[in-house]
N, C-alpha and C positions, 0 to 999 in steps of 0.2 A: 788286441792291439795289432793297429796295423803295418805291416812289414815297411821298415826302408828300403826303397830301391835306389839301384845304381843305374843312371842316366846308362841311354844305350851308346855307344862309340855308331850312329846306324853307316855315317864310313868303312868305320873298319866293317862291321858288322861283312856292309852288298860285298866289301874285294873281298871278304875268306870268302862270303858262297861264291865266288863270278872265279875262284878257282877247279872248282868243280864244273858252277854251270854253263860258262860263256863255248862259243863253239870254238871245237876246236883247243879245247881245254884241254892241258896235258893231265895222265894219268898218271898222278901218284904212285909211288911205289906201295908196296903195303903196308912199312914203317911209317914211310908221311900220310899215306891211307889213312892209322891209326891219329894216328897224331892231329890230322886233319878233323877226324869223328871227337874226337876230343874235345879240339879248341871248338865245334863247333856248337855242340852239344852246354859245350859252358854259357856261352854268348846265350843259348837258346835260358837255361836257365836264369841268367841273368834279366833276361828280357822280360820270361810270362809274370814275376811281379806291376814293373811298369804299366805295359799295359795293359794288363788287369788292374789295376787302384784307375788308369787314368782312360778306361773305358769305364772301370766302378762310378767317374764322378757324373758321367752320361745319365742322359733319362732311362727308365727303365723299357721303349719303345721306341731306343733310340737305333735304326738300323747298320750304327757307324761299332757304336760301344757290337750291339750280336755278334755282327759279322768276330770283330775282333776276340771278343768270347769264345766263340768254333773254332776261329785262328789258333788259340792256348790252347784247347781240348785237345787239340788233333800234336798238334808240337809235343804235351803228357804223351796223349799215345806213345806216340814214334820214341818216345825216350826212351818207353819199355818197351819196344820190338822185342826181342832175342830175334838173333838174326846167327846164319849159317858162319862154316869157318871160311866159307870158300870166297874164293878173294872178289869175284863180280857181287858176290851177296851182297860180302862189308861195301866197293864200290855203290850197285844200287842204295842199299841206304843211306852211305854217309850224301849221294844224291841227293834223300829225299831232309837228308839233317837240312842241307843246304837250301832248299826252297821253302821248309820251311820255316829258317829263320830269316831267312828273306821275306816270309810275308805276317814276321813280325814284328820286323825294321818299316814296310811297308803301313803296317797300325802305326804304330810308335807315331811315324812321321806323319798321317791322317788326322790322328789323333790331340795332335801335339803333343806328345810325352816330354816330357824338362830330358832335350838330348847334346 
């Protein structure tokens, strides 16, 4: 049975990612960083089924399908990564999550996800 997907709010995803990715972005506090990491991870978990479902409807040899599914694989890997306790390590991981969630949003837009 296919997963029901929740429409991804692309604007909210991009705005959240920008909190870490914008030039000159303010570095959050340790507590703020953890909140942001959890928010980004939640957005990724919401976007994955939508990107997969939309990509899965494209032909097997479709380039957009292949790129989107490769991105999903990378996102899943990043969600499983264990990171050290240091603030700089946690910040670097959050930045990677922000890049990944933004990439998922880009694939959603390109594929025409229902958002």
